[in-house]
N, C-alpha and C positions, 0 to 999 in steps of 0.2 A: 941225584943224591950225593952227599959229601963223601961217603965211603961205602965199602961193601956192606957193613952192618946196616946202614940206612937203606941201602938198596934192597937188602933182604927184608927188612921190616916193612918197607913199602910194598914189596911183592906179596908178603903174607897178608897185609891189610887188604890188598886188591883181591886176593883169592878168597878171603873171608867175606868181603862185602859183595862180590859179584852175584852169588846166589840170592842174597837178600834183595838186591836191586831188581832181579828178575821176579822174585815173589811179590815185591811191591808193585811192579808194573802189572802183573797179573791181577792183583787185588784191585788196583785202580780200574782196570778194564772191566772186571766183574761188577764193581760198584757203578760204573757208568752204564752198564747194561741194565742193572737193576733199577737205576734211576730212570732210564728211558722207559722201561716197562711200567713203572709206577706212574709216571707222568701220562703215559698212554691210557692207563686204567682210569686215572682221575679225569682225563679229557672225555673218555667214553661215558663215565658216570655223569659228568656235567651235561653232556649232550643228551643222554637219556632223561635226565631230570628236566631239561628244557623242553624236550619233546613231550614228556608226560604232563608237564605243566601247561603247555599250550593246547593240549588235547582236551583239557577240562573245560 
């Protein structure tokens, strides 16, 4: 930074953003887990549908 005021402003921004970055990472991880579970559910339903269709 060019001077002390810029350094302070930069430090404040980093302190303000750090918790938000952690929350975003947590939200992305939760979304990935939900997506994985949903895809597994769809796959299971498709398999069940194929099995019940071939039994007829």
